C-alpha positions in Angstrom: 53.2 0.0 19.5 54.6 -0.6 17.0 53.7 -4.3 15.3 53.7 -6.5 12.2 51.3 -8.8 10.9 51.6 -11.4 8.9 50.7 -14.2 7.0 51.5 -17.8 8.2 53.8 -19.6 5.9 52.9 -23.5 6.5 51.7 -22.6 9.8 54.7 -21.1 11.2 55.4 -17.9 12.1 57.9 -16.3 10.1 59.8 -13.1 9.3 63.0 -11.0 8.8 64.9 -10.1 10.8 68.5 -8.4 11.0 71.1 -9.8 13.1 74.6 -8.3 13.8 77.7 -8.2 16.3 76.7 -6.3 20.0 77.4 -2.6 19.5 80.2 -2.8 21.7 82.0 -5.1 19.6 81.2 -3.1 17.1 82.6 0.1 18.8 85.3 -2.1 20.0 86.6 -3.4 16.5 85.9 0.2 15.1 88.5 1.9 17.7 91.1 -0.8 17.0 90.8 -0.2 13.0 89.3 -3.4 12.4 85.9 -3.6 10.3 83.1 -5.9 11.5 81.6 -8.0 9.8 78.1 -7.1 7.7 75.4 -7.5 9.6 72.8 -10.8 8.5 69.5 -10.1 7.0 68.3 -13.6 7.7 64.2 -15.3 7.6 63.5 -16.4 11.3 60.9 -18.5 12.6 59.4 -17.8 16.1 60.1 -21.2 18.6 57.3 -20.8 21.2 58.6 -23.9 22.8 61.8 -22.8 23.0 63.6 -19.8 25.8 66.8 -19.1 23.9 67.3 -18.4 20.8 69.1 -20.7 18.1 71.4 -19.7 15.3 72.6 -22.3 12.2 76.0 -22.8 11.7 76.3 -20.3 8.9 75.6 -17.2 11.1 77.9 -18.0 13.3 80.6 -18.1 11.0 79.5 -15.3 8.4 78.9 -13.0 11.9 82.5 -14.4 13.0 80.9 -15.2 16.7 83.1 -16.7 19.4 81.1 -18.0 22.7 81.2 -16.1 25.5 80.1 -19.2 27.9 78.9 -22.0 28.0 75.2 -23.3 29.6 73.3 -26.5 30.1 70.2 -26.5 27.1 67.6 -29.0 26.8 65.7 -30.0 23.4 63.2 -32.6 22.6 65.8 -34.8 20.1 69.0 -33.5 21.4 71.9 -34.9 23.7 71.6 -35.7 27.2 70.8 -33.7 30.2 74.4 -31.6 30.8 75.7 -31.4 28.0 76.8 -27.7 27.7 76.7 -25.9 24.3 78.5 -22.7 23.6 76.3 -19.3 24.0 76.9 -16.7 21.5 75.7 -12.7 22.0 74.5 -11.0 19.5 72.2 -8.1 18.5 68.4 -8.8 16.5 66.4 -5.8 14.9 63.3 -6.7 12.8 62.3 -3.3 11.0 59.1 -1.6 10.6 57.9 1.3 9.6 56.0 2.3 12.6 59.2 1.7 14.8 61.7 -0.8 14.8 62.6 -3.6 16.9 65.9 -3.8 18.5 67.5 -5.5 21.0 71.3 -4.7 21.7 72.6 -7.9 23.0 70.5 -11.1 23.1 72.1 -14.9 23.9 71.6 -17.5 21.1 73.3 -21.0 20.7 74.3 -22.8 17.6 72.3 -25.3 16.8 72.3 -27.5 12.7 68.6 -25.6 11.8 68.8 -24.9 8.3 67.0 -28.0 7.3 63.6 -26.2 8.8 63.8 -23.6 5.9 65.5 -20.7 8.7 68.2 -19.5 9.7 67.2 -18.3 13.3 64.9 -19.7 15.8 63.6 -16.6 18.0 62.8 -17.8 21.5 60.8 -16.4 23.7 64.1 -14.6 25.9 64.7 -12.2 22.4 60.7 -11.5 22.1 60.5 -11.2 26.5 58.8 -7.6 25.8 56.5 -8.3 23.3 52.8 -9.8 22.5 52.7 -12.5 20.2 48.9 -13.1 18.8 48.5 -16.4 16.8 45.6 -16.8 14.9 46.1 -20.5 13.3 42.4 -20.4 11.7 42.8 -16.5 10.0 46.1 -17.8 8.6 48.3 -14.7 10.5 50.5 -14.3 13.2 51.0 -10.5 15.1 54.0 -9.6 17.0 53.8 -5.9 18.9 56.7 -3.9 20.5 
């Protein structure tokens, strides 16, 4: 199975990811003669406490994403329960010489997260078929798919 093993950065599992509009949208845009946005390469952090992925507003804007639905999202310091958040779909790729990890459509919500040093917090849904190992003492993490 392909895997990456990298050093923790300040105790966090960070890695480079490529984000893009969903393939179906890219195809629809091409069919209608419109150009799709350029995929983004961003620093992401694995958030083991989150189910849904969070993306910073800059990612939403640069990819020209439009919300597809709304749903209730609960965060430790966020708004009260019952508030509806916009949900976006985008594709996620982690490149690796042994074989890329690719999800054609992951769910994500927009959150002001740039202050964390990353623009993507990967939730467990995006990595649902992966094995994630976190070795704090060894200062490394591993992600296998």
